[in-house]
mmCIF file as Biopython writes it, N, C-alpha, C and O atoms, coordinates in Angstrom:
data_model
#
loop_
_atom_site.group_PDB
_atom_site.id
_atom_site.type_symbol
_atom_site.label_atom_id
_atom_site.label_alt_id
_atom_site.label_comp_id
_atom_site.label_asym_id
_atom_site.label_entity_id
_atom_site.label_seq_id
_atom_site.pdbx_PDB_ins_code
_atom_site.Cartn_x
_atom_site.Cartn_y
_atom_site.Cartn_z
_atom_site.occupancy
_atom_site.B_iso_or_equiv
_atom_site.auth_seq_id
_atom_site.auth_asym_id
_atom_site.pdbx_PDB_model_num
ATOM 1   N N  . MET A ? 1  ? 3.865   0.665  -21.668 1.0 0.0 1  A 1 
ATOM 2   C CA . MET A ? 1  ? 3.261   0.090  -20.390 1.0 0.0 1  A 1 
ATOM 3   C C  . MET A ? 1  ? 2.202   -0.913 -20.898 1.0 0.0 1  A 1 
ATOM 4   O O  . MET A ? 1  ? 1.192   -0.701 -21.569 1.0 0.0 1  A 1 
ATOM 5   N N  . ASN A ? 2  ? 2.672   -1.992 -20.428 1.0 0.0 2  A 1 
ATOM 6   C CA . ASN A ? 2  ? 1.587   -3.102 -20.723 1.0 0.0 2  A 1 
ATOM 7   C C  . ASN A ? 2  ? 0.426   -3.294 -19.684 1.0 0.0 2  A 1 
ATOM 8   O O  . ASN A ? 2  ? 0.545   -2.888 -18.528 1.0 0.0 2  A 1 
ATOM 9   N N  . SER A ? 3  ? -0.566  -3.853 -20.084 1.0 0.0 3  A 1 
ATOM 10  C CA . SER A ? 3  ? -1.915  -3.869 -19.086 1.0 0.0 3  A 1 
ATOM 11  C C  . SER A ? 3  ? -1.709  -4.284 -17.796 1.0 0.0 3  A 1 
ATOM 12  O O  . SER A ? 3  ? -2.330  -3.786 -16.857 1.0 0.0 3  A 1 
ATOM 13  N N  . GLN A ? 4  ? -0.660  -5.398 -17.626 1.0 0.0 4  A 1 
ATOM 14  C CA . GLN A ? 4  ? -0.311  -5.773 -16.308 1.0 0.0 4  A 1 
ATOM 15  C C  . GLN A ? 4  ? 0.247   -4.922 -15.253 1.0 0.0 4  A 1 
ATOM 16  O O  . GLN A ? 4  ? -0.002  -4.973 -14.049 1.0 0.0 4  A 1 
ATOM 17  N N  . THR A ? 5  ? 1.084   -4.085 -15.914 1.0 0.0 5  A 1 
ATOM 18  C CA . THR A ? 5  ? 1.840   -3.092 -15.044 1.0 0.0 5  A 1 
ATOM 19  C C  . THR A ? 5  ? 0.879   -1.818 -14.725 1.0 0.0 5  A 1 
ATOM 20  O O  . THR A ? 5  ? 1.113   -1.186 -13.696 1.0 0.0 5  A 1 
ATOM 21  N N  . ALA A ? 6  ? -0.184  -1.422 -15.561 1.0 0.0 6  A 1 
ATOM 22  C CA . ALA A ? 6  ? -1.070  -0.599 -15.398 1.0 0.0 6  A 1 
ATOM 23  C C  . ALA A ? 6  ? -1.911  -1.122 -14.146 1.0 0.0 6  A 1 
ATOM 24  O O  . ALA A ? 6  ? -2.156  -0.475 -13.127 1.0 0.0 6  A 1 
ATOM 25  N N  . TRP A ? 7  ? -2.320  -2.487 -14.450 1.0 0.0 7  A 1 
ATOM 26  C CA . TRP A ? 7  ? -3.374  -2.857 -13.434 1.0 0.0 7  A 1 
ATOM 27  C C  . TRP A ? 7  ? -2.541  -2.729 -12.153 1.0 0.0 7  A 1 
ATOM 28  O O  . TRP A ? 7  ? -3.056  -1.957 -11.344 1.0 0.0 7  A 1 
ATOM 29  N N  . GLY A ? 8  ? -1.451  -3.255 -11.781 1.0 0.0 8  A 1 
ATOM 30  C CA . GLY A ? 8  ? -0.670  -3.258 -10.536 1.0 0.0 8  A 1 
ATOM 31  C C  . GLY A ? 8  ? -0.497  -1.804 -10.099 1.0 0.0 8  A 1 
ATOM 32  O O  . GLY A ? 8  ? -0.517  -1.552 -8.894  1.0 0.0 8  A 1 
ATOM 33  N N  . ILE A ? 9  ? -0.337  -0.880 -10.952 1.0 0.0 9  A 1 
ATOM 34  C CA . ILE A ? 9  ? -0.204  0.687  -10.367 1.0 0.0 9  A 1 
ATOM 35  C C  . ILE A ? 9  ? -1.580  1.037  -9.897  1.0 0.0 9  A 1 
ATOM 36  O O  . ILE A ? 9  ? -1.627  1.544  -8.777  1.0 0.0 9  A 1 
ATOM 37  N N  . ALA A ? 10 ? -2.666  0.871  -10.509 1.0 0.0 10 A 1 
ATOM 38  C CA . ALA A ? 10 ? -3.913  1.063  -10.293 1.0 0.0 10 A 1 
ATOM 39  C C  . ALA A ? 10 ? -4.329  0.383  -8.767  1.0 0.0 10 A 1 
ATOM 40  O O  . ALA A ? 10 ? -4.960  1.034  -7.935  1.0 0.0 10 A 1 
ATOM 41  N N  . ILE A ? 11 ? -3.926  -0.864 -8.562  1.0 0.0 11 A 1 
ATOM 42  C CA . ILE A ? 11 ? -4.106  -1.357 -7.263  1.0 0.0 11 A 1 
ATOM 43  C C  . ILE A ? 11 ? -3.389  -0.941 -6.318  1.0 0.0 11 A 1 
ATOM 44  O O  . ILE A ? 11 ? -3.956  -0.895 -5.226  1.0 0.0 11 A 1 
ATOM 45  N N  . ARG A ? 12 ? -2.045  -0.533 -6.370  1.0 0.0 12 A 1 
ATOM 46  C CA . ARG A ? 12 ? -1.218  0.202  -5.709  1.0 0.0 12 A 1 
ATOM 47  C C  . ARG A ? 12 ? -1.794  1.392  -5.230  1.0 0.0 12 A 1 
ATOM 48  O O  . ARG A ? 12 ? -1.762  1.651  -4.027  1.0 0.0 12 A 1 
ATOM 49  N N  . ASP A ? 13 ? -2.303  2.122  -6.030  1.0 0.0 13 A 1 
ATOM 50  C CA . ASP A ? 13 ? -2.687  3.445  -5.861  1.0 0.0 13 A 1 
ATOM 51  C C  . ASP A ? 13 ? -4.087  3.465  -5.030  1.0 0.0 13 A 1 
ATOM 52  O O  . ASP A ? 13 ? -4.304  4.295  -4.147  1.0 0.0 13 A 1 
ATOM 53  N N  . LYS A ? 14 ? -4.944  2.527  -5.388  1.0 0.0 14 A 1 
ATOM 54  C CA . LYS A ? 14 ? -6.028  2.292  -4.564  1.0 0.0 14 A 1 
ATOM 55  C C  . LYS A ? 14 ? -5.587  1.964  -2.854  1.0 0.0 14 A 1 
ATOM 56  O O  . LYS A ? 14 ? -6.176  2.564  -1.954  1.0 0.0 14 A 1 
ATOM 57  N N  . VAL A ? 15 ? -4.679  1.123  -2.608  1.0 0.0 15 A 1 
ATOM 58  C CA . VAL A ? 15 ? -4.201  0.780  -1.428  1.0 0.0 15 A 1 
ATOM 59  C C  . VAL A ? 15 ? -3.842  1.812  -0.802  1.0 0.0 15 A 1 
ATOM 60  O O  . VAL A ? 15 ? -4.492  2.150  0.188   1.0 0.0 15 A 1 
ATOM 61  N N  . VAL A ? 16 ? -2.678  2.594  -1.241  1.0 0.0 16 A 1 
ATOM 62  C CA . VAL A ? 16 ? -2.373  3.729  -0.676  1.0 0.0 16 A 1 
ATOM 63  C C  . VAL A ? 16 ? -3.363  4.827  -0.252  1.0 0.0 16 A 1 
ATOM 64  O O  . VAL A ? 16 ? -3.359  5.392  0.842   1.0 0.0 16 A 1 
ATOM 65  N N  . THR A ? 17 ? -4.098  5.021  -1.135  1.0 0.0 17 A 1 
ATOM 66  C CA . THR A ? 17 ? -5.465  5.919  -0.961  1.0 0.0 17 A 1 
ATOM 67  C C  . THR A ? 17 ? -6.226  5.379  0.340   1.0 0.0 17 A 1 
ATOM 68  O O  . THR A ? 17 ? -6.390  6.007  1.386   1.0 0.0 17 A 1 
ATOM 69  N N  . PHE A ? 18 ? -6.601  4.245  0.088   1.0 0.0 18 A 1 
ATOM 70  C CA . PHE A ? 18 ? -7.295  3.551  1.576   1.0 0.0 18 A 1 
ATOM 71  C C  . PHE A ? 18 ? -6.595  3.815  2.648   1.0 0.0 18 A 1 
ATOM 72  O O  . PHE A ? 18 ? -7.141  4.422  3.569   1.0 0.0 18 A 1 
ATOM 73  N N  . VAL A ? 19 ? -5.394  3.456  2.734   1.0 0.0 19 A 1 
ATOM 74  C CA . VAL A ? 19 ? -4.502  3.440  4.017   1.0 0.0 19 A 1 
ATOM 75  C C  . VAL A ? 19 ? -4.469  4.830  4.415   1.0 0.0 19 A 1 
ATOM 76  O O  . VAL A ? 19 ? -4.677  5.130  5.590   1.0 0.0 19 A 1 
ATOM 77  N N  . ARG A ? 20 ? -4.208  5.767  3.467   1.0 0.0 20 A 1 
ATOM 78  C CA . ARG A ? 20 ? -4.062  7.392  3.837   1.0 0.0 20 A 1 
ATOM 79  C C  . ARG A ? 20 ? -5.231  7.667  4.609   1.0 0.0 20 A 1 
ATOM 80  O O  . ARG A ? 20 ? -5.234  7.961  5.804   1.0 0.0 20 A 1 
ATOM 81  N N  . GLU A ? 21 ? -6.366  7.541  3.753   1.0 0.0 21 A 1 
ATOM 82  C CA . GLU A ? 21 ? -7.623  7.925  4.293   1.0 0.0 21 A 1 
ATOM 83  C C  . GLU A ? 21 ? -8.275  7.462  5.666   1.0 0.0 21 A 1 
ATOM 84  O O  . GLU A ? 21 ? -9.171  8.107  6.211   1.0 0.0 21 A 1 
ATOM 85  N N  . ASN A ? 22 ? -7.738  6.270  6.183   1.0 0.0 22 A 1 
ATOM 86  C CA . ASN A ? 22 ? -8.241  5.789  7.185   1.0 0.0 22 A 1 
ATOM 87  C C  . ASN A ? 22 ? -6.912  5.621  8.326   1.0 0.0 22 A 1 
ATOM 88  O O  . ASN A ? 22 ? -6.913  4.688  9.129   1.0 0.0 22 A 1 
ATOM 89  N N  . ASN A ? 23 ? -6.002  6.452  8.290   1.0 0.0 23 A 1 
ATOM 90  C CA . ASN A ? 23 ? -4.844  6.586  9.182   1.0 0.0 23 A 1 
ATOM 91  C C  . ASN A ? 23 ? -4.349  5.182  9.376   1.0 0.0 23 A 1 
ATOM 92  O O  . ASN A ? 23 ? -4.125  4.875  10.547  1.0 0.0 23 A 1 
ATOM 93  N N  . GLY A ? 24 ? -4.166  4.405  8.592   1.0 0.0 24 A 1 
ATOM 94  C CA . GLY A ? 24 ? -3.638  3.120  8.863   1.0 0.0 24 A 1 
ATOM 95  C C  . GLY A ? 24 ? -4.785  1.811  8.612   1.0 0.0 24 A 1 
ATOM 96  O O  . GLY A ? 24 ? -5.996  1.987  8.745   1.0 0.0 24 A 1 
ATOM 97  N N  . ALA A ? 25 ? -4.256  0.673  8.282   1.0 0.0 25 A 1 
ATOM 98  C CA . ALA A ? 25 ? -5.272  -0.445 8.115   1.0 0.0 25 A 1 
ATOM 99  C C  . ALA A ? 25 ? -4.622  -1.570 8.079   1.0 0.0 25 A 1 
ATOM 100 O O  . ALA A ? 25 ? -3.472  -1.610 7.641   1.0 0.0 25 A 1 
ATOM 101 N N  . THR A ? 26 ? -5.391  -2.878 8.626   1.0 0.0 26 A 1 
ATOM 102 C CA . THR A ? 26 ? -4.905  -3.913 8.586   1.0 0.0 26 A 1 
ATOM 103 C C  . THR A ? 26 ? -4.743  -4.673 7.148   1.0 0.0 26 A 1 
ATOM 104 O O  . THR A ? 26 ? -5.291  -4.277 6.119   1.0 0.0 26 A 1 
ATOM 105 N N  . THR A ? 27 ? -3.877  -5.867 7.239   1.0 0.0 27 A 1 
ATOM 106 C CA . THR A ? 27 ? -4.153  -6.599 5.895   1.0 0.0 27 A 1 
ATOM 107 C C  . THR A ? 27 ? -5.473  -7.252 5.665   1.0 0.0 27 A 1 
ATOM 108 O O  . THR A ? 27 ? -5.740  -7.668 4.538   1.0 0.0 27 A 1 
ATOM 109 N N  . LYS A ? 28 ? -6.249  -7.363 6.569   1.0 0.0 28 A 1 
ATOM 110 C CA . LYS A ? 28 ? -7.411  -8.061 6.580   1.0 0.0 28 A 1 
ATOM 111 C C  . LYS A ? 28 ? -8.457  -6.880 5.839   1.0 0.0 28 A 1 
ATOM 112 O O  . LYS A ? 28 ? -9.191  -7.113 4.879   1.0 0.0 28 A 1 
ATOM 113 N N  . GLU A ? 29 ? -8.316  -5.562 6.553   1.0 0.0 29 A 1 
ATOM 114 C CA . GLU A ? 29 ? -9.342  -4.553 6.194   1.0 0.0 29 A 1 
ATOM 115 C C  . GLU A ? 29 ? -8.912  -4.266 4.660   1.0 0.0 29 A 1 
ATOM 116 O O  . GLU A ? 29 ? -9.823  -4.226 3.832   1.0 0.0 29 A 1 
ATOM 117 N N  . ILE A ? 30 ? -7.760  -4.091 4.290   1.0 0.0 30 A 1 
ATOM 118 C CA . ILE A ? 30 ? -7.399  -3.680 2.953   1.0 0.0 30 A 1 
ATOM 119 C C  . ILE A ? 30 ? -7.994  -4.867 1.892   1.0 0.0 30 A 1 
ATOM 120 O O  . ILE A ? 30 ? -8.668  -4.584 0.901   1.0 0.0 30 A 1 
ATOM 121 N N  . GLY A ? 31 ? -7.656  -6.110 2.246   1.0 0.0 31 A 1 
ATOM 122 C CA . GLY A ? 31 ? -8.480  -7.190 1.525   1.0 0.0 31 A 1 
ATOM 123 C C  . GLY A ? 31 ? -9.804  -7.117 1.225   1.0 0.0 31 A 1 
ATOM 124 O O  . GLY A ? 31 ? -10.298 -7.382 0.129   1.0 0.0 31 A 1 
ATOM 125 N N  . GLU A ? 32 ? -10.468 -6.700 2.359   1.0 0.0 32 A 1 
ATOM 126 C CA . GLU A ? 32 ? -11.842 -6.660 2.386   1.0 0.0 32 A 1 
ATOM 127 C C  . GLU A ? 32 ? -12.276 -5.469 1.374   1.0 0.0 32 A 1 
ATOM 128 O O  . GLU A ? 32 ? -13.042 -5.699 0.439   1.0 0.0 32 A 1 
ATOM 129 N N  . LYS A ? 33 ? -11.703 -4.103 1.636   1.0 0.0 33 A 1 
ATOM 130 C CA . LYS A ? 33 ? -12.236 -2.978 0.985   1.0 0.0 33 A 1 
ATOM 131 C C  . LYS A ? 33 ? -11.706 -2.754 -0.391  1.0 0.0 33 A 1 
ATOM 132 O O  . LYS A ? 33 ? -12.461 -2.211 -1.197  1.0 0.0 33 A 1 
ATOM 133 N N  . VAL A ? 34 ? -10.466 -3.112 -0.779  1.0 0.0 34 A 1 
ATOM 134 C CA . VAL A ? 34 ? -9.740  -2.910 -1.771  1.0 0.0 34 A 1 
ATOM 135 C C  . VAL A ? 34 ? -9.648  -4.273 -2.630  1.0 0.0 34 A 1 
ATOM 136 O O  . VAL A ? 34 ? -9.732  -4.193 -3.856  1.0 0.0 34 A 1 
ATOM 137 N N  . GLY A ? 35 ? -9.508  -5.288 -2.120  1.0 0.0 35 A 1 
ATOM 138 C CA . GLY A ? 35 ? -9.615  -6.604 -2.911  1.0 0.0 35 A 1 
ATOM 139 C C  . GLY A ? 35 ? -8.674  -7.400 -2.447  1.0 0.0 35 A 1 
ATOM 140 O O  . GLY A ? 35 ? -7.669  -6.858 -1.987  1.0 0.0 35 A 1 
ATOM 141 N N  . ASN A ? 36 ? -8.756  -8.763 -2.451  1.0 0.0 36 A 1 
ATOM 142 C CA . ASN A ? 36 ? -7.628  -9.644 -2.174  1.0 0.0 36 A 1 
ATOM 143 C C  . ASN A ? 36 ? -6.234  -9.534 -2.999  1.0 0.0 36 A 1 
ATOM 144 O O  . ASN A ? 36 ? -5.158  -9.909 -2.532  1.0 0.0 36 A 1 
ATOM 145 N N  . GLU A ? 37 ? -6.379  -9.039 -4.129  1.0 0.0 37 A 1 
ATOM 146 C CA . GLU A ? 37 ? -5.265  -8.859 -5.066  1.0 0.0 37 A 1 
ATOM 147 C C  . GLU A ? 37 ? -4.376  -7.751 -4.672  1.0 0.0 37 A 1 
ATOM 148 O O  . GLU A ? 37 ? -3.167  -7.727 -4.904  1.0 0.0 37 A 1 
ATOM 149 N N  . ALA A ? 38 ? -5.059  -6.817 -4.051  1.0 0.0 38 A 1 
ATOM 150 C CA . ALA A ? 38 ? -4.193  -5.736 -3.085  1.0 0.0 38 A 1 
ATOM 151 C C  . ALA A ? 38 ? -3.261  -6.153 -2.092  1.0 0.0 38 A 1 
ATOM 152 O O  . ALA A ? 38 ? -2.241  -5.514 -1.834  1.0 0.0 38 A 1 
ATOM 153 N N  . VAL A ? 39 ? -3.605  -7.260 -1.505  1.0 0.0 39 A 1 
ATOM 154 C CA . VAL A ? 39 ? -2.673  -7.789 -0.356  1.0 0.0 39 A 1 
ATOM 155 C C  . VAL A ? 39 ? -1.405  -8.441 -1.049  1.0 0.0 39 A 1 
ATOM 156 O O  . VAL A ? 39 ? -0.492  -8.715 -0.270  1.0 0.0 39 A 1 
ATOM 157 N N  . GLY A ? 40 ? -1.242  -8.674 -2.122  1.0 0.0 40 A 1 
ATOM 158 C CA . GLY A ? 40 ? -0.067  -9.103 -2.646  1.0 0.0 40 A 1 
ATOM 159 C C  . GLY A ? 40 ? 0.597   -7.954 -3.001  1.0 0.0 40 A 1 
ATOM 160 O O  . GLY A ? 40 ? 1.772   -8.185 -3.286  1.0 0.0 40 A 1 
ATOM 161 N N  . GLN A ? 41 ? 0.257   -6.729 -3.094  1.0 0.0 41 A 1 
ATOM 162 C CA . GLN A ? 41 ? 1.159   -5.580 -3.405  1.0 0.0 41 A 1 
ATOM 163 C C  . GLN A ? 41 ? 1.627   -4.907 -2.164  1.0 0.0 41 A 1 
ATOM 164 O O  . GLN A ? 41 ? 2.375   -3.963 -2.419  1.0 0.0 41 A 1 
ATOM 165 N N  . LEU A ? 42 ? 1.448   -5.075 -1.105  1.0 0.0 42 A 1 
ATOM 166 C CA . LEU A ? 42 ? 1.754   -4.516 0.185   1.0 0.0 42 A 1 
ATOM 167 C C  . LEU A ? 42 ? 3.219   -4.504 0.344   1.0 0.0 42 A 1 
ATOM 168 O O  . LEU A ? 42 ? 3.842   -3.525 0.756   1.0 0.0 42 A 1 
ATOM 169 N N  . SER A ? 43 ? 3.823   -5.800 -0.051  1.0 0.0 43 A 1 
ATOM 170 C CA . SER A ? 43 ? 5.250   -5.702 0.397   1.0 0.0 43 A 1 
ATOM 171 C C  . SER A ? 43 ? 6.124   -4.823 -0.671  1.0 0.0 43 A 1 
ATOM 172 O O  . SER A ? 43 ? 7.250   -4.386 -0.434  1.0 0.0 43 A 1 
ATOM 173 N N  . ARG A ? 44 ? 5.334   -4.631 -1.997  1.0 0.0 44 A 1 
ATOM 174 C CA . ARG A ? 44 ? 5.958   -3.815 -2.911  1.0 0.0 44 A 1 
ATOM 175 C C  . ARG A ? 44 ? 5.775   -2.427 -2.284  1.0 0.0 44 A 1 
ATOM 176 O O  . ARG A ? 44 ? 6.807   -1.760 -2.212  1.0 0.0 44 A 1 
ATOM 177 N N  . LEU A ? 45 ? 4.810   -1.952 -1.884  1.0 0.0 45 A 1 
ATOM 178 C CA . LEU A ? 45 ? 4.550   -0.727 -1.453  1.0 0.0 45 A 1 
ATOM 179 C C  . LEU A ? 45 ? 5.363   -0.355 -0.125  1.0 0.0 45 A 1 
ATOM 180 O O  . LEU A ? 45 ? 5.665   0.794  0.194   1.0 0.0 45 A 1 
ATOM 181 N N  . VAL A ? 46 ? 5.672   -1.528 0.604   1.0 0.0 46 A 1 
ATOM 182 C CA . VAL A ? 46 ? 6.594   -1.178 2.056   1.0 0.0 46 A 1 
ATOM 183 C C  . VAL A ? 46 ? 8.039   -1.045 1.311   1.0 0.0 46 A 1 
ATOM 184 O O  . VAL A ? 46 ? 8.822   -0.259 1.843   1.0 0.0 46 A 1 
ATOM 185 N N  . GLU A ? 47 ? 8.466   -1.705 0.176   1.0 0.0 47 A 1 
ATOM 186 C CA . GLU A ? 47 ? 9.914   -1.945 -0.486  1.0 0.0 47 A 1 
ATOM 187 C C  . GLU A ? 47 ? 10.082  -0.391 -1.010  1.0 0.0 47 A 1 
ATOM 188 O O  . GLU A ? 47 ? 11.146  0.158  -0.725  1.0 0.0 47 A 1 
ATOM 189 N N  . THR A ? 48 ? 9.162   0.305  -1.713  1.0 0.0 48 A 1 
ATOM 190 C CA . THR A ? 48 ? 9.129   1.653  -2.370  1.0 0.0 48 A 1 
ATOM 191 C C  . THR A ? 48 ? 9.048   2.660  -1.324  1.0 0.0 48 A 1 
ATOM 192 O O  . THR A ? 48 ? 9.242   3.833  -1.642  1.0 0.0 48 A 1 
ATOM 193 N N  . GLY A ? 49 ? 8.783   2.351  -0.101  1.0 0.0 49 A 1 
ATOM 194 C CA . GLY A ? 49 ? 8.646   3.359  0.814   1.0 0.0 49 A 1 
ATOM 195 C C  . GLY A ? 49 ? 7.304   4.219  1.026   1.0 0.0 49 A 1 
ATOM 196 O O  . GLY A ? 49 ? 7.255   5.155  1.823   1.0 0.0 49 A 1 
ATOM 197 N N  . GLN A ? 50 ? 6.144   3.778  0.175   1.0 0.0 50 A 1 
ATOM 198 C CA . GLN A ? 50 ? 5.034   4.482  0.200   1.0 0.0 50 A 1 
ATOM 199 C C  . GLN A ? 50 ? 4.070   3.995  1.420   1.0 0.0 50 A 1 
ATOM 200 O O  . GLN A ? 50 ? 3.229   4.787  1.846   1.0 0.0 50 A 1 
ATOM 201 N N  . LEU A ? 51 ? 4.183   2.775  1.948   1.0 0.0 51 A 1 
ATOM 202 C CA . LEU A ? 51 ? 3.819   2.417  3.095   1.0 0.0 51 A 1 
ATOM 203 C C  . LEU A ? 51 ? 4.802   2.147  4.193   1.0 0.0 51 A 1 
ATOM 204 O O  . LEU A ? 51 ? 5.971   2.021  3.828   1.0 0.0 51 A 1 
ATOM 205 N N  . ILE A ? 52 ? 4.510   2.021  5.636   1.0 0.0 52 A 1 
ATOM 206 C CA . ILE A ? 52 ? 5.179   1.605  6.535   1.0 0.0 52 A 1 
ATOM 207 C C  . ILE A ? 52 ? 4.455   0.563  7.309   1.0 0.0 52 A 1 
ATOM 208 O O  . ILE A ? 52 ? 3.286   0.739  7.652   1.0 0.0 52 A 1 
ATOM 209 N N  . ARG A ? 53 ? 5.138   -0.554 7.603   1.0 0.0 53 A 1 
ATOM 210 C CA . ARG A ? 53 ? 4.451   -1.842 8.188   1.0 0.0 53 A 1 
ATOM 211 C C  . ARG A ? 53 ? 4.904   -1.519 9.603   1.0 0.0 53 A 1 
ATOM 212 O O  . ARG A ? 53 ? 6.098   -1.673 9.858   1.0 0.0 53 A 1 
ATOM 213 N N  . THR A ? 54 ? 4.075   -1.084 10.555  1.0 0.0 54 A 1 
ATOM 214 C CA . THR A ? 54 ? 4.219   -0.660 11.927  1.0 0.0 54 A 1 
ATOM 215 C C  . THR A ? 54 ? 4.450   -1.823 12.722  1.0 0.0 54 A 1 
ATOM 216 O O  . THR A ? 54 ? 5.384   -1.882 13.523  1.0 0.0 54 A 1 
ATOM 217 N N  . LYS A ? 55 ? 3.561   -2.838 12.516  1.0 0.0 55 A 1 
ATOM 218 C CA . LYS A ? 55 ? 3.648   -4.197 13.281  1.0 0.0 55 A 1 
ATOM 219 C C  . LYS A ? 55 ? 2.886   -5.161 12.666  1.0 0.0 55 A 1 
ATOM 220 O O  . LYS A ? 55 ? 2.045   -4.735 11.874  1.0 0.0 55 A 1 
ATOM 221 N N  . ARG A ? 56 ? 2.955   -6.254 12.810  1.0 0.0 56 A 1 
ATOM 222 C CA . ARG A ? 56 ? 2.603   -7.492 11.952  1.0 0.0 56 A 1 
ATOM 223 C C  . ARG A ? 56 ? 1.217   -7.264 11.392  1.0 0.0 56 A 1 
ATOM 224 O O  . ARG A ? 56 ? 0.270   -7.189 12.175  1.0 0.0 56 A 1 
ATOM 225 N N  . GLY A ? 57 ? 1.050   -7.159 10.179  1.0 0.0 57 A 1 
ATOM 226 C CA . GLY A ? 57 ? -0.318  -6.974 9.636   1.0 0.0 57 A 1 
ATOM 227 C C  . GLY A ? 57 ? -0.878  -5.622 9.621   1.0 0.0 57 A 1 
ATOM 228 O O  . GLY A ? 57 ? -2.033  -5.538 9.203   1.0 0.0 57 A 1 
ATOM 229 N N  . TYR A ? 58 ? -0.315  -4.590 9.978   1.0 0.0 58 A 1 
ATOM 230 C CA . TYR A ? 58 ? -0.740  -3.341 10.029  1.0 0.0 58 A 1 
ATOM 231 C C  . TYR A ? 58 ? 0.148   -2.372 9.285   1.0 0.0 58 A 1 
ATOM 232 O O  . TYR A ? 58 ? 1.373   -2.489 9.246   1.0 0.0 58 A 1 
ATOM 233 N N  . TYR A ? 59 ? -0.632  -1.276 8.614   1.0 0.0 59 A 1 
ATOM 234 C CA . TYR A ? 59 ? 0.240   -0.602 7.661   1.0 0.0 59 A 1 
ATOM 235 C C  . TYR A ? 59 ? -0.207  0.846  7.726   1.0 0.0 59 A 1 
ATOM 236 O O  . TYR A ? 59 ? -1.384  1.158  7.908   1.0 0.0 59 A 1 
ATOM 237 N N  . GLU A ? 60 ? 0.871   1.797  7.554   1.0 0.0 60 A 1 
ATOM 238 C CA . GLU A ? 60 ? 0.591   3.266  7.736   1.0 0.0 60 A 1 
ATOM 239 C C  . GLU A ? 60 ? 1.150   4.117  6.623   1.0 0.0 60 A 1 
ATOM 240 O O  . GLU A ? 60 ? 2.270   3.864  6.179   1.0 0.0 60 A 1 
ATOM 241 N N  . PHE A ? 61 ? 0.545   4.954  6.226   1.0 0.0 61 A 1 
ATOM 242 C CA . PHE A ? 61 ? 0.876   5.866  5.317   1.0 0.0 61 A 1 
ATOM 243 C C  . PHE A ? 61 ? 2.236   6.498  5.676   1.0 0.0 61 A 1 
ATOM 244 O O  . PHE A ? 61 ? 2.435   6.912  6.818   1.0 0.0 61 A 1 
ATOM 245 N N  . GLN A ? 62 ? 3.155   6.575  4.730   1.0 0.0 62 A 1 
ATOM 246 C CA . GLN A ? 62 ? 4.444   7.587  5.083   1.0 0.0 62 A 1 
ATOM 247 C C  . GLN A ? 62 ? 4.192   8.783  4.274   1.0 0.0 62 A 1 
ATOM 248 O O  . GLN A ? 62 ? 4.169   8.718  3.045   1.0 0.0 62 A 1 
ATOM 249 N N  . ALA A ? 63 ? 3.994   9.913  4.943   1.0 0.0 63 A 1 
ATOM 250 C CA . ALA A ? 63 ? 3.727   11.179 4.441   1.0 0.0 63 A 1 
ATOM 251 C C  . ALA A ? 63 ? 4.948   11.752 4.023   1.0 0.0 63 A 1 
ATOM 252 O O  . ALA A ? 63 ? 4.993   12.417 2.988   1.0 0.0 63 A 1 
ATOM 253 N N  . VAL A ? 64 ? 5.872   11.572 4.679   1.0 0.0 64 A 1 
ATOM 254 C CA . VAL A ? 64 ? 7.083   12.500 4.472   1.0 0.0 64 A 1 
ATOM 255 C C  . VAL A ? 64 ? 8.432   11.467 3.967   1.0 0.0 64 A 1 
ATOM 256 O O  . VAL A ? 64 ? 8.825   10.569 4.712   1.0 0.0 64 A 1 
ATOM 257 N N  . ARG A ? 65 ? 8.993   11.699 2.767   1.0 0.0 65 A 1 
ATOM 258 C CA . ARG A ? 65 ? 10.089  10.912 2.430   1.0 0.0 65 A 1 
ATOM 259 C C  . ARG A ? 65 ? 11.307  11.769 2.647   1.0 0.0 65 A 1 
ATOM 260 O O  . ARG A ? 65 ? 11.333  12.955 2.317   1.0 0.0 65 A 1 
ATOM 261 N N  . VAL A ? 66 ? 12.433  11.065 3.275   1.0 0.0 66 A 1 
ATOM 262 C CA . VAL A ? 66 ? 13.472  11.743 3.706   1.0 0.0 66 A 1 
ATOM 263 C C  . VAL A ? 66 ? 14.625  11.162 3.038   1.0 0.0 66 A 1 
ATOM 264 O O  . VAL A ? 66 ? 14.802  9.970  3.287   1.0 0.0 66 A 1 
ATOM 265 N N  . THR A ? 67 ? 15.389  11.677 2.308   1.0 0.0 67 A 1 
ATOM 266 C CA . THR A ? 67 ? 16.670  11.237 1.391   1.0 0.0 67 A 1 
ATOM 267 C C  . THR A ? 67 ? 17.946  12.011 2.047   1.0 0.0 67 A 1 
ATOM 268 O O  . THR A ? 67 ? 18.099  13.230 2.134   1.0 0.0 67 A 1 
ATOM 269 N N  . VAL A ? 68 ? 18.819  10.978 2.484   1.0 0.0 68 A 1 
ATOM 270 C CA . VAL A ? 68 ? 20.107  11.440 3.098   1.0 0.0 68 A 1 
ATOM 271 C C  . VAL A ? 68 ? 21.066  11.210 1.977   1.0 0.0 68 A 1 
ATOM 272 O O  . VAL A ? 68 ? 20.970  10.124 1.406   1.0 0.0 68 A 1 
ATOM 273 N N  . LYS A ? 69 ? 21.957  12.034 1.578   1.0 0.0 69 A 1 
ATOM 274 C CA . LYS A ? 69 ? 23.124  11.948 0.871   1.0 0.0 69 A 1 
ATOM 275 C C  . LYS A ? 69 ? 24.262  12.109 1.339   1.0 0.0 69 A 1 
ATOM 276 O O  . LYS A ? 69 ? 25.249  12.008 0.611   1.0 0.0 69 A 1 
#
């Protein structure tokens, strides 16, 4: 794992922790509290199912993952 990959993982972990502890957050709040580099990671967190975009600019933590086979 290179340093850029580790950096991305660390930023995404901070974002998920912040959103979970605050029961949701806006893009602006995430940028202010975690850092502007975190805003670029939001779409990846939504794609992987770690966060849910409930409305434009608002994200919530997805506590339960359901896999249908």
